[in-house]
C-alpha positions in Angstrom: 3.4 -77.7 22.3 4.7 -80.4 20.1 7.6 -82.6 21.2 10.6 -82.4 18.9 10.3 -86.0 17.8 6.7 -85.7 16.8 7.4 -82.5 14.9 10.3 -84.1 13.0 8.2 -87.2 12.2 5.4 -85.0 11.0 7.8 -83.0 8.8 9.3 -86.2 7.3 5.8 -87.5 6.5 5.2 -84.6 4.2 6.0 -84.6 0.5 9.2 -82.9 -0.6 7.2 -79.9 -2.0 5.4 -79.5 1.4 8.7 -79.8 3.3 10.1 -77.0 1.1 7.1 -74.9 2.0 7.6 -75.5 5.7 11.3 -74.5 5.4 10.5 -71.4 3.4 7.9 -70.4 6.1 10.3 -70.9 8.9 12.9 -68.8 7.1 10.4 -66.0 6.6 9.4 -66.1 10.2 13.1 -65.8 11.3 13.6 -62.9 8.9 10.6 -61.1 10.3 11.7 -61.8 13.8 15.1 -60.3 13.1 13.8 -57.3 11.2 13.8 -54.0 13.1 10.4 -53.1 14.5 9.8 -49.6 13.0 6.9 -47.4 13.7 4.7 -46.5 10.8 5.3 -42.7 11.3 9.0 -43.3 10.7 8.5 -44.7 7.2 5.2 -43.2 6.1 5.5 -41.4 2.7 9.2 -42.4 2.2 8.6 -45.0 -0.5 8.2 -44.0 -4.1 5.1 -45.4 -5.7 5.9 -47.3 -8.9 2.5 -46.2 -10.3 3.1 -42.5 -9.7 6.9 -42.2 -9.9 7.1 -39.7 -7.1 6.7 -39.8 -3.3 3.2 -39.8 -1.9 3.3 -36.3 -0.4 4.3 -34.7 -3.7 1.5 -36.6 -5.4 -1.1 -35.5 -2.9 0.1 -31.9 -3.2 -0.1 -32.0 -7.0 -3.5 -33.6 -6.9 -4.8 -30.8 -4.7 -3.3 -28.1 -6.9 -4.9 -29.6 -10.0 -8.2 -29.9 -8.2 -8.1 -26.1 -7.3 -7.5 -25.0 -10.9 -10.5 -23.6 -12.7 -12.0 -25.9 -15.3 -11.7 -24.3 -18.8 -15.0 -23.8 -20.5 -15.4 -25.3 -23.9 -18.2 -23.9 -26.1 
């Protein structure tokens, strides 16, 4: 593990842009660490897809219904 002084020196040796990246990365890690750890089954299907405009289960059901319809014959 790095010692604090070495880590700080390494940070200060970076360019300002790279320092900003490190800070952003640390903030993302902290947010992820504080986020509730939810199980996939708790949230699956609960988000509306921007491509479909409806929830996933409704989309799947509609697709199945459409697939079961007979194809009209054109002659």
